[in-house]
Structures are given as structure tokens and as C-alpha cells.
C-alpha positions in Angstrom: -39.8 -18.5 50.7 -42.9 -20.6 51.0 -42.7 -24.1 50.6 -45.4 -24.4 48.5 -44.2 -21.1 46.1 -41.5 -23.1 45.9 -42.5 -26.2 45.4 -45.0 -24.5 42.3 -41.7 -23.3 40.6 -40.1 -26.6 40.6 -42.8 -28.3 40.0 -43.9 -25.9 37.0 -39.8 -25.7 35.5 -39.9 -30.1 35.6 -43.6 -30.1 33.5 -42.3 -27.3 30.8 -38.9 -28.9 30.6 -39.2 -30.7 27.2 -40.2 -26.9 26.0 -38.1 -25.1 27.0 -35.0 -27.5 25.7 -37.3 -27.5 21.8 -36.9 -23.6 22.2 -33.4 -23.8 23.2 -33.2 -26.1 20.2 -34.5 -23.6 18.4 -32.9 -20.2 19.4 -29.1 -22.4 18.6 -30.0 -23.3 15.2 -30.0 -19.8 14.0 -26.3 -19.4 13.1 -24.9 -15.8 14.4 -21.1 -15.8 13.6 -19.7 -12.8 14.5 -17.7 -11.9 12.8 -19.4 -11.3 10.5 -21.9 -10.0 13.0 -25.2 -10.3 10.8 -27.2 -10.8 14.3 -31.0 -8.8 13.3 -32.4 -11.8 11.7 -31.6 -14.1 15.0 -33.6 -11.0 17.2 -36.2 -11.2 15.1 -36.6 -15.4 15.3 -36.6 -14.5 19.5 -39.1 -11.5 18.8 -41.4 -13.7 17.3 -40.7 -17.2 19.9 -41.4 -15.2 23.2 -44.8 -14.0 21.4 -46.3 -17.1 22.0 -46.5 -16.2 25.8 -47.9 -13.0 25.4 -45.0 -10.9 25.3 -44.1 -8.4 22.6 -40.5 -8.0 22.2 -39.5 -4.3 21.9 -36.5 -4.5 19.0 -34.0 -1.5 19.0 -32.2 -1.9 15.5 -28.6 -0.4 15.4 -28.0 2.0 12.9 -26.7 0.8 10.0 -23.8 2.9 9.5 -22.9 2.3 13.4 -22.9 -1.4 13.2 -20.9 -1.4 10.0 -18.2 1.0 11.4 -17.9 -1.4 14.1 -17.1 -4.1 11.7 -20.3 -6.4 12.2 -23.5 -6.3 10.0 -26.7 -6.0 11.6 -27.5 -6.0 14.9 -31.3 -5.2 16.7 -31.4 -5.7 21.1 -34.4 -7.0 22.6 -36.0 -5.7 25.3 -39.2 -7.7 26.7 -40.4 -5.4 29.7 -42.5 -7.6 32.5 -43.6 -4.6 34.6 -45.8 -5.5 37.5 -46.8 -3.7 41.2 -45.1 -0.7 42.8 -42.8 -1.4 45.4 -40.4 -3.9 43.9 -36.9 -3.4 41.6 -37.0 -3.7 38.2 -34.7 -6.6 37.9 -33.3 -7.5 34.0 -32.0 -10.8 32.8 -29.1 -10.3 29.7 -28.0 -13.2 27.2 -26.2 -12.4 24.4 -26.8 -14.1 21.0 -23.8 -13.3 19.1 -20.9 -16.2 18.9 -17.4 -16.9 18.0 -17.4 -18.9 14.6 -17.7 -22.6 15.2 -14.4 -23.6 13.1 -13.3 -26.7 12.3 -13.2 -30.4 13.6 -16.9 -30.5 14.9 -18.2 -34.2 15.0 -21.7 -32.9 15.5 -23.0 -30.1 13.6 -22.6 -26.6 15.4 -25.7 -25.3 14.6 -27.9 -28.8 14.9 -29.3 -28.3 18.6 -28.4 -32.0 18.4 -29.1 -33.8 22.2 -27.3 -37.0 23.0 -26.7 -38.5 26.2 -28.0 -36.1 28.2 -25.8 -33.6 26.6 -27.3 -30.7 23.9 -24.4 -29.6 21.3 -24.1 -26.3 19.3 -21.7 -23.4 19.0 -23.2 -21.1 22.3 -25.3 -24.1 23.6 -23.3 -23.0 26.9 -22.5 -19.6 26.5 -24.8 -17.9 26.0 -27.7 -18.7 23.7 -28.6 -21.3 26.6 -29.5 -18.3 29.1 -32.2 -17.2 26.8 -33.8 -20.4 27.4 -33.3 -20.4 31.6 -34.9 -16.8 31.6 -37.7 -16.4 29.4 -38.5 -19.6 31.5 -37.7 -18.4 35.0 -40.0 -15.7 34.1 -42.7 -17.8 32.8 -42.7 -20.2 36.3 -42.4 -17.3 38.4 -45.9 -15.6 36.4 -47.2 -19.0 36.3 -47.0 -18.5 40.6 -50.3 -16.7 39.7 -49.9 -14.0 43.2 -49.1 -10.5 43.4 -45.6 -9.5 41.5 -43.9 -6.3 42.3 -41.3 -4.5 40.8 -40.8 -5.9 37.2 -37.9 -8.1 35.1 -37.0 -7.0 31.6 -34.9 -9.5 29.4 -32.3 -8.3 27.3 -30.9 -10.4 24.6 -28.2 -8.5 22.7 -26.3 -8.7 20.4 -22.3 -7.5 20.7 -20.6 -9.3 23.3 -17.7 -10.6 21.2 -17.0 -7.1 20.0 -17.2 -5.8 23.1 -20.9 -4.8 24.2 -20.6 -1.2 23.4 -23.8 -1.7 21.0 -25.3 -4.2 22.7 -25.7 -3.7 26.9 -24.0 -0.7 26.0 -26.1 0.9 23.1 -29.1 0.5 25.5 -27.4 2.0 28.4 -26.6 4.7 26.4 -29.7 5.6 24.7 -32.3 5.4 28.2 -33.9 2.6 26.8 -33.1 0.7 30.2 -32.5 2.2 33.5 -32.7 -1.5 35.9 -32.3 -1.5 39.9 -30.3 -5.1 39.9 -29.4 -7.4 36.6 -28.1 -10.9 35.8 -26.3 -11.6 33.4 -25.4 -15.2 31.4 -23.2 -17.1 33.4 -22.3 -20.5 35.5 -24.5 -22.6 37.5 -22.4 -23.8 39.5 -20.3 -19.9 40.2 -22.0 -16.6 41.2 -19.4 -14.6 39.5 -19.7 -10.8 41.1 -16.4 -9.6 39.6 -14.2 -9.9 36.3 -11.7 -8.8 34.2 -10.8 -5.6 32.5 -9.0 -6.3 28.8 -7.1 -4.0 26.2 -6.9 -5.2 22.8 -4.8 -2.8 20.4 -3.9 -3.3 16.8 -0.3 -2.6 16.1 0.7 -1.7 12.5 4.9 -1.9 11.4 5.5 -0.5 8.6 9.0 -0.9 6.6 9.5 -1.0 2.8 9.2 -3.9 0.8 12.2 -5.2 -1.1 13.3 -7.8 -3.6 14.3 -11.2 -1.5 17.1 -11.2 -3.2 18.7 -8.1 -2.5 17.0 -7.3 1.3 18.8 -4.4 1.6 16.7 -2.4 -0.3 14.1 -2.9 1.8 13.0 -2.5 5.6 12.1 -5.5 7.4 8.8 -5.3 9.2 9.1 -8.6 10.7 12.0 -8.1 11.8 11.0 -5.1 14.1 7.4 -6.8 15.1 10.0 -9.8 16.5 11.4 -7.3 18.8 7.8 -6.0 19.9 6.7 -9.6 20.1 10.3 -10.2 22.1 9.5 -7.4 24.5 5.6 -8.6 24.9 7.0 -12.5 25.8 9.3 -11.0 28.0 7.1 -9.2 30.6 5.0 -12.2 31.0 7.4 -13.2 33.6 6.4 -9.6 35.8 3.2 -9.9 35.3 2.9 -13.2 36.9 4.1 -11.1 40.0 0.9 -9.6 40.1 -1.6 -11.3 41.8 -5.4 -9.7 42.7 -7.2 -9.9 46.3 -10.1 -11.5 43.9 -11.0 -15.0 44.6 -10.8 -16.6 41.0 -8.5 -14.2 39.6 -5.3 -15.0 39.5 -2.5 -12.3 37.3 -2.6 -10.2 34.3 -2.2 -11.6 31.2 -0.9 -10.9 27.7 -0.8 -12.6 24.4 -0.6 -11.8 20.5 -3.6 -13.6 19.1 -3.5 -12.8 15.3 -0.2 -11.7 13.3 -1.0 -10.5 9.2 1.7 -9.6 7.1 3.9 -9.6 3.9 3.5 -10.2 0.6 5.3 -13.2 -0.9 8.5 -15.8 0.5 11.2 -13.8 -1.8 9.9 -10.3 -1.5 11.3 -8.4 2.7 8.2 -7.7 3.7 6.7 -4.4 3.9 3.8 -4.6 6.9 3.2 -6.3 9.9 -0.1 -6.3 11.7 -0.5 -7.9 14.8 -3.7 -8.1 17.7 -2.5 -8.6 21.4 -4.9 -8.8 24.6 -3.7 -7.4 28.0 -5.8 -8.7 30.2 -6.3 -6.8 33.6 -7.6 -7.4 37.0 -9.9 -5.7 39.0 -7.1 -3.6 41.2 -5.3 -2.1 38.3 -5.7 1.4 36.4 -6.8 1.0 32.8 -5.4 3.8 31.7 -1.9 3.4 33.6 -2.4 0.2 31.6 -2.4 0.7 28.6 0.2 4.2 28.6 2.5 1.4 29.4 1.9 -0.8 27.0 2.1 1.6 24.4 5.8 2.4 25.6 6.5 -1.0 25.8 5.6 -1.2 22.2 7.3 2.5 21.0 10.6 1.9 23.0 11.0 -1.9 21.7 11.3 -0.5 17.7 12.9 2.9 18.9 16.4 3.6 16.7 15.6 1.2 13.8 16.1 3.0 10.8 12.5 3.4 8.6 10.6 1.7 10.9 6.8 3.5 11.6 4.5 2.5 14.5 0.7 3.1 14.2 -1.3 1.6 17.6 -5.0 1.5 17.6 -7.0 0.6 20.7 -9.5 -2.0 19.6 -11.0 -2.6 22.7 -10.8 -1.3 26.6 -13.0 -3.3 29.0 -13.5 -2.2 32.3 -13.8 -4.7 35.0 -16.9 -6.3 36.8 -16.9 -4.9 40.4 -19.1 -5.6 43.2 -21.3 -2.8 43.4 -23.6 -1.4 46.7 -27.1 -3.3 46.5 -25.9 -6.4 44.9 -25.6 -8.6 48.4 -29.2 -9.3 48.6 -29.2 -10.7 44.8 -25.8 -12.6 45.9 -27.5 -14.2 48.2 -30.8 -15.0 47.3 -28.9 -16.9 44.3 -26.4 -18.3 46.7 -29.5 -19.4 48.8 -31.3 -21.0 46.0 -28.6 -22.3 44.5 -27.9 -24.4 47.6 -31.1 -26.0 47.9 -31.4 -26.7 44.0 -27.6 -28.3 43.7 -27.1 -28.9 47.1 -23.7 -27.7 47.6 -22.5 -24.1 48.3 -22.1 -21.9 45.3 -19.3 -19.8 45.8 -19.6 -15.4 44.7 -16.5 -15.0 43.3 -14.8 -13.5 40.1 -13.7 -14.7 36.8 -10.2 -13.8 34.4 -12.9 -13.2 31.3 -14.8 -10.3 31.1 -17.8 -9.5 30.1 -20.7 -7.2 28.7 -21.9 -7.2 32.2 -19.7 -4.7 33.3 -21.3 -2.3 31.2 -24.3 -2.2 33.8 -21.5 -2.0 36.3 -20.2 1.0 34.7 -23.8 2.7 35.0 -24.0 2.1 38.7 -26.4 -0.8 38.4 -25.4 -3.9 40.2 -24.7 -6.9 38.2 -23.5 -10.2 38.3 -23.0 -13.4 36.5 -25.8 -16.6 36.6 -26.7 -18.9 34.5 -27.0 -22.7 32.7 -22.8 -22.5 31.7 -20.6 -25.8 32.9 -19.3 -26.1 36.5 -16.0 -25.0 34.5 -15.2 -23.6 31.0 -12.9 -26.1 29.7 -15.5 -29.4 30.1 -18.0 -27.1 28.1 -15.4 -26.8 25.0 -17.1 -23.0 24.6 -15.6 -21.8 22.1 -14.0 -25.0 20.5 -15.5 -27.6 18.7 -18.7 -29.3 19.7 -19.3 -27.0 22.1 -21.9 -28.6 25.0 -24.5 -27.9 27.9 -25.6 -30.7 30.5 -29.7 -30.2 29.8 -29.5 -31.3 33.3 -27.5 -27.8 34.5 -30.3 -25.5 32.1 -33.1 -27.4 34.4 -31.3 -26.5 37.3 -30.3 -22.9 36.6 -33.8 -22.4 35.9 -35.0 -23.1 39.1 -31.9 -21.0 40.8 -33.2 -18.2 38.7 -36.8 -18.5 39.2 -36.9 -18.9 43.0 -34.5 -16.2 43.5 -36.6 -14.0 41.3 -39.9 -15.2 43.3 -37.4 -14.1 46.7 -37.1 -10.1 44.9 -40.5 -10.0 43.3 -43.0 -11.6 45.5 
């Protein structure tokens, strides 16, 4: 890149950094706990924020009945289009605004956007409301160059990553609201993620029959049956450890039961137990085959138990993100600019997490994850108390993204 342009972009971001941090504080201060998932107010606020830059945010509200059936309260996805001249790609920058509830044990207000010792604290400060600020200011820095640009940028601010993305990016793509050529989705400033795991989530309902605790023989104990299922699931873990991915950054499949509900009282034979389980799949696995295997494992565990009936309902089947042809130039530009800004080589790797970026890949659109997130997820307390982001990581990631946009669109 022209060194003068590079310096101009970096200087613009440094000059406007206090403004960028103030915007991030505003983005953090409107709650978007999911569940319950009342996210439309946050989208309305963001749409108003970008008006100050002369931008118009398209508001794509998902129908209320669809959202309720999905288990959330409201979703309005935003698209900000910045079209330039002919001859370049349309590059989408996607960050999600829905978050898991804060939970307990915070020492900072989870929706306060408090700054202390160079960190900003708040739910989604690291993943991924921070990248609302990254992508807005990277785009502004690019446009501040004042040179002819080609192609275009679309900012996609969506509100369904925690539930799987089908009503976030998935909705925009299915409704043909957008079809960009390339995507950068919220990620980590110390990694470029080009692949991630698939995920299967099932709800397992074990039906028995309630009975008096003094006469347990009058009931059919659903918890005993559920215990067999638990033993079968966790008994598979040593076998899963033997399966290894060839993708750097991804190890083996995992499986766990994350939630169990059941019974009515301490002196009553449990007549129903509901479990929710999570099976992560490495990119090499076939999700259809894995789901069939897991269902068979569960059914076999209780086979022959009199009076026990099972219901197995799929909650989520998220496919893996894999590198697609066309992503090479995007990855190379990010690596080149990350090396310049961070002073170290940044790897392109896979991650055992899963994200809604996969939905772009499922539509044939090359997507990578890169943004203001931390060097590692644990150090940011992501999805835990006192989630935080080092503000210098926000500054650096914004520079890397802006310089990459310039490489592709100038």
C-alpha cells in the first residue's frame, strides 16, 4: 500500500479514537440479554448513531411471530450500504449485538461501559459489540482518505448469534437482502479465523411416570433413565478424543450436557426429565451422520426400560466454517496489515467455537473472522463476569481492518 495512505489511515484512527471509544460505550449500555432476546431497541439505537456520519441504516425486522416461535422477543437486523465505484468487490463487515445474560459476580456494571486501567468493561465488550465500533470507524477511516474507491462496503449488525444466526445473517441471506463477495465477521485481533467447528444441540425429554416417594414402585423413574443417557454420553468422550482434526487450532470433537431440569418435589418419583446437550463437530465430520449416531446412542441407553418414552428434538445444527476459494486475498491482506500494526505474524487458524459467519459460507461467500477481540478468550472473560477489552486492541484491530479495506477497495 502507498505509505502515505497507510499513515493517513492510522493518523485518522488515532485522532478519532476517543470518539470511537465513546461510541462503543453507547453500544454497550443498551442491554441485549438473549434470552429473553428483546434486541430491536438496540438496533434502533445503532441506526440513530450512524446517522451522525450521514449514513442510513436499513432496518430489517424479522416478523414477530417468527421471532416468538424461535424463542426470542424481537429482532431488527441492520444493513448500512456504502457503495463506491465499479470494479471492486462488495465486502460485508458483520458483528452481532445479542449477548448471553451477564450472570453474577460482576465487580463492574455489566452494561456500564466502565473504563479502567486501559480496559473497557461490559457484557459483549470483547465479543462482539466491540466490532460495531471497529467496523464503523474502519469504514470512516477508509472514506476519509478522500480518494476514489471501487466496490463497496456493507455493515451488517445482526441480532441472532447466541441462538444460532438463522434469524440474523441467515435471515438477511435467505431474504436476499444481501449477497456480498467477501465477509469479515467479528473475531480476534491476534488471530484470523478461517474455519470453525460445527455444532449439534439436542433437547432430550425422558418421560416416565410420577409416583409417591414412599411407594416408588408405583412410578417409573425418569431420572434413572436419564442417568443411563448421561453415562452413555460421557462414556463416549474417550472415543471422541481419538478423533483429530487436521485444521490448525482445532483438536477433537466434544460433547456435554449443559442443562438438566426435572422432577416435581423431593418426595416424588420424577416423571419427566429434560436435558439439553451440545456436540461440537470438527470440520471433517459429517453433521448428518453425527446426529444419527448421537440419537442412536441416546435411544440405545434406555432400550428395554419399561414405561420409559423418549422425545429428542433438535435445537440447532450449525455447520462448520471452511475456507472457500476467493478468501486467499482477504486473508493475505489481513495478515500483511496485522504484521505492520501489531509487529508480529498473525496466523490464519481454525477455532473450536462456532459462529454465525458460517451462514455466509453456506451461501458460497468466503468469510473470515477478524476483529477487536482478545489474544485469548479466557483473558477477556467473554461470557463470564467482568468481560473486558483492552482498548489498544480496539485501536489496532480498527487500523488492520481499515488498511485491509484500502488494499481491496482503493
